[in-house]
TORVOMAR-745116 format. One line per 10 residues: for each residue x, y, z of C-alpha. Coordinates in steps of 0.5 Angstrom, whole numbers. Layout:
REM TORVOMAR-745116
X Y Z  ... $
END
This chain:
REM TORVOMAR-745116
0 0 0  3 7 -2  0 13 1  3 20 1  1 26 4  2 34 4  -1 40 8  -5 46 5  -9 51 7  -16 53 5 $
-21 59 6  -28 59 8  -29 67 7  -23 70 11  -23 64 16  -17 59 14  -16 52 16  -11 47 15  -12 41 10  -9 34 10 $
-8 31 3  -7 24 3  -6 20 -4  -7 13 -4  -4 9 -10  -8 2 -11  -8 -4 -16  -14 -3 -21  -16 0 -27  -13 7 -28 $
-17 12 -25  -16 19 -21  -21 21 -16  -21 27 -11  -26 26 -5  -27 31 1  -32 36 -1  -28 39 -7  -32 44 -12  -32 44 -19 $
-25 48 -20  -22 43 -15  -25 37 -18  -22 39 -25  -15 39 -21  -14 31 -24  -13 33 -31  -8 39 -29  -4 35 -24  -3 29 -28 $
-1 33 -34  4 38 -30  7 31 -27  8 28 -33  11 35 -36  16 34 -30  19 27 -33  14 23 -28  11 17 -30  4 17 -28 $
2 11 -25  -3 6 -29  -7 4 -23  -12 7 -19  -10 14 -15  -15 17 -10  -14 23 -6  -17 25 0  -18 32 3  -19 32 10 $
-23 34 14  -28 32 9  -34 35 13  -31 42 10  -32 45 3  -26 46 -1  -25 51 -7  -21 53 -12  -14 51 -15  -9 53 -10 $
-9 46 -7  -6 43 -14  1 43 -12  0 40 -6  -4 35 -9  1 34 -14  6 33 -8  2 28 -5  2 24 -11  9 24 -12 $
11 22 -5  6 16 -5  9 14 -12  16 15 -9  19 20 -14  20 25 -8  22 24 0  16 24 4  19 26 10  21 33 6 $
14 35 6  13 34 14  10 40 17  11 44 10  5 48 7  5 47 0  0 52 -5  0 54 -12  -4 52 -18  -1 48 -24 $
-1 49 -31  -2 43 -36  6 44 -38  8 44 -30  9 51 -29  6 54 -22  1 60 -23  -1 65 -17  -6 64 -12  -11 69 -9 $
-12 69 -1  -4 68 0  -4 73 6  -9 70 10  -7 63 9  0 65 11  -2 69 17  -6 63 19  0 58 18  5 63 23 $
-1 63 28  -1 55 28  7 54 28  7 52 21  14 55 19  15 52 12  11 54 6  12 53 -1  9 58 -5  8 60 -13 $
14 65 -15  9 70 -18  7 71 -10  14 72 -8  13 79 -6  6 78 -3  9 72 1  15 77 4  10 81 7  9 76 13 $
16 75 17  18 69 21  17 64 16  21 60 12  18 61 5  20 58 -1  18 60 -8  17 55 -14  16 56 -22  15 49 -24 $
13 42 -21  20 40 -23  23 45 -18  19 42 -13  21 35 -15  28 37 -15  28 41 -8  25 34 -5  30 30 -7  27 27 -13 $
29 27 -21  26 32 -26  26 33 -33  23 40 -35  24 47 -38  22 53 -35  18 58 -40  21 65 -40  20 69 -34  14 74 -35 $
12 78 -29  5 77 -27  2 84 -26  -4 82 -23  -1 79 -17  6 82 -17  7 88 -12  12 93 -15  15 99 -12  10 103 -15 $
4 99 -12  7 99 -5  6 106 -5  -2 108 -7  -4 114 -9  -6 119 -4  -13 121 -4  -13 128 -7  -13 134 -2  -20 137 1 $
-17 144 -1  -18 143 -8  -26 143 -6  -28 150 -8  -32 153 -2  -37 148 2  -33 149 9  -39 147 13  -39 141 9  -32 140 10 $
-32 141 18  -38 136 18  -34 130 14  -28 132 19  -33 130 25  -35 124 21  -28 122 21  -26 123 28  -32 119 31  -33 114 25 $
-40 117 24  -45 115 17  -46 121 13  -52 123 8  -50 129 4  -56 132 0  -55 138 -5  -56 140 -13  -51 137 -18  -45 140 -19 $
-44 142 -11  -38 138 -10  -41 132 -6  -37 127 -10  -31 131 -9  -32 131 -2  -33 124 -1  -27 121 -5  -23 126 -1  -26 123 6 $
-20 117 7  -15 123 6  -17 126 13  -19 119 17  -14 117 22  -9 112 19  -10 105 20  -6 101 25  -2 95 24  -8 90 25 $
-12 94 21  -8 94 15  -7 87 15  -15 86 16  -15 90 9  -9 87 6  -12 80 7  -19 82 4  -15 85 -2  -11 79 -2 $
-17 74 -2  -20 79 -8  -14 79 -12  -13 86 -12  -7 86 -7  -2 88 -12  -5 94 -14  -5 97 -7  0 93 -2  0 94 5 $
-2 101 6  -5 106 12  -10 109 8  -17 107 9  -20 104 3  -25 107 -1  -31 103 -5  -36 107 -9  -41 102 -13  -45 104 -18 $
-53 105 -17  -54 99 -21  -50 94 -17  -54 88 -15  -55 85 -8  -49 80 -9  -44 86 -12  -46 90 -5  -46 85 0  -43 79 -3 $
-45 72 -6  -44 67 -11  -46 59 -11  -42 55 -6  -38 59 -2  -40 66 -2  -35 71 -4  -34 78 -1  -38 84 -4  -37 92 -4 $
-38 93 4  -33 88 6  -28 91 1  -30 98 4  -28 95 11  -24 100 16  -26 105 10  -31 108 6  -37 106 3  -39 111 -2 $
-46 111 -5  -47 116 -10  -54 118 -12  -57 113 -6  -64 114 -8  -63 111 -15  -60 104 -11  -66 99 -11  -70 99 -4  -68 92 -3 $
-60 93 -4  -61 99 1  -64 95 6  -59 89 6  -54 95 9  -58 95 16  -55 89 19  -48 90 17  -49 98 19  -51 95 26 $
-46 89 27  -40 90 23  -40 84 19  -44 80 14  -47 73 14  -48 70 8  -51 63 8  -51 58 2  -52 51 0  -45 49 3 $
-45 53 9  -45 60 12  -39 65 11  -38 71 15  -34 77 12  -32 83 16  -36 90 14  -34 95 19  -35 101 14  -36 108 14 $
-43 109 10  -43 116 6  -49 117 2  -50 123 -3  -57 125 -6  -60 130 -10  -66 134 -7  -71 131 -13  -70 127 -19  -69 133 -23 $
-64 136 -18  -66 143 -18  -71 142 -12  -67 147 -8  -68 154 -6  -74 157 -9  -74 151 -13  -76 155 -19  -72 151 -24  -75 144 -21 $
-79 140 -26  -81 135 -22  -88 133 -19  -89 133 -12  -91 125 -12  -84 124 -16  -80 128 -10  -84 124 -5  -83 117 -9  -75 119 -10 $
-73 120 -3  -78 115 0  -73 110 -3  -69 112 3  -73 108 8  -74 111 16  -70 105 19  -64 107 14  -64 114 15  -64 113 23 $
-58 109 22  -55 115 19  -51 119 24  -50 126 20  -55 129 15  -53 135 12  -55 139 6  -49 141 1  -51 148 -2  -49 150 -9 $
-43 155 -9  -45 162 -12  -38 165 -13  -31 162 -14  -25 166 -13  -17 165 -12  -17 167 -5  -23 163 -3  -20 156 -6  -13 158 -2 $
-17 159 5  -20 152 4  -18 147 10  -13 142 7  -13 135 9  -7 135 13  -9 139 18  -16 136 18  -13 129 19  -8 131 25 $
-15 134 28  -18 127 27  -12 123 29  -12 127 36  -20 126 37  -19 119 35  -13 118 40  -17 121 46  -23 116 44  -19 110 44 $
-16 112 51  -23 113 54  -25 106 51  -19 102 52  -22 98 57  -28 96 53  -24 95 46  -28 101 42  -24 104 37  -29 110 36 $
-35 114 39  -39 111 34  -38 104 37  -40 106 44  -46 103 47  -52 106 49  -51 104 57  -44 107 57  -47 114 54  -53 115 58 $
-48 114 65  -43 118 63  -46 124 59  -48 130 64  -55 131 66  -56 137 63  -54 134 56  -58 128 57  -64 133 58  -63 136 51 $
-64 129 48  -70 128 53  -73 134 50  -72 132 43  -75 125 44  -81 128 47  -82 132 41  -81 126 37  -75 129 33  -71 123 35 $
-72 116 36  -69 112 42  -63 110 37  -63 117 34  -62 119 41  -56 114 42  -53 117 36  -54 124 38  -50 123 44  -44 119 40 $
-44 126 36  -43 130 42  -38 126 45  -34 127 38  -35 134 38  -32 134 45  -26 130 43  -25 135 37  -25 141 42  -21 138 47 $
-26 137 52  -27 131 57  -34 131 56  -40 134 52  -44 140 55  -50 143 52  -47 146 46  -44 140 44  -51 136 45  -55 141 41 $
-50 141 35  -50 133 35  -58 133 35  -58 139 30  -53 134 25  -58 129 26  -64 133 23  -69 129 19  -69 131 11  -75 132 8 $
END
């Protein structure tokens, strides 16, 4: 009986698990089977692995070959296990020394000619291997730059299955194709320094809206901007990551792991700049929250984790797509259930919505240019339901700019100064919530807010509740805004003026 083994690591969402791969070569008619809940792409590894091994000078066994992927109860997907399957078959056939594969993770997709192709999701896989004491890992050469991001591992890069055979003490006959850098996975020096967001000073006027966005960045609050076309809503939103507090080391790895899974890490590298996602208003539910058959893939809200999700023309999104945001806005994650299991993805993003005052966009001021009927205006904004608007901390009107001068542009607030103020406010909040592990005021619990906010400030909230200007959820969010305003002003706790501002910023739009 000939059995060979190798180790690989699979992913269900961002959750990694070790896969033990065993190959059994037994008497019988020639047949190659893979068992252990493989998906369609992994089942197709039979043809890729067989051809790749033969292209490396290995004589494929003319008997029955069975490959088991353990644990058999967990679904496995993708082509990243091809190289490990090849290694286990080679070990079972005695072409390589099986002892050399002990405690070694093998990853990579193989081509028919034996070349090893890059994979997605390498970063979370390597972090899992390091966390569980697996120090040796074999990865595709095209993933070399991404593999370097995780230190403390003995990482070996291979270009061909023949290299793996020779590395493990076997003999191979192969020829490497001319080296061609894979731009989709390579991290060039340029991509490791992503383009900085453009500066807030480039937005003419709108100083009040800039201040509102500074408050939002300081506390992690959601924002809805309403104003006519061309007022600067999109420009302001796209510059919000430039004034947000830089990501710490743990947050950078979270964001990079998501990008690695999506195959976009090569375009960004590891950066302290919060991500920015702006899905089109025709985006489907699956594109927004994630989806797909088998194991669900991440959507825009997961790619915006620790950053900004900007929804331009928010009322043009389908009502169903907007409603899917309600749960992740509260919980900070999204659970996607499919036939093969439930996948959890992080989704702690900062939502920024932009909307026109009416379908034609000119329903502001005296409204003399507006051509919309009253029922069209009501229908347009009714897509933003009450529960969604209640979860938006700040609702601000963005008026049209009536004059432009060089002096006005020069006096505008710049992103560097705004980011410095935001970082100081975030640092104060982190120190205050250190024992509770909250990162910003937007995460503060209602009980803590009610116990630590002054009676005079809470009385203003009670008056707003009695007049039905706020719901109970809105009251908590108004108090969080007040704490953020206090942090920006360097105060230990909010007073009546900060609470009045917090309530005013939550005023419902009509």
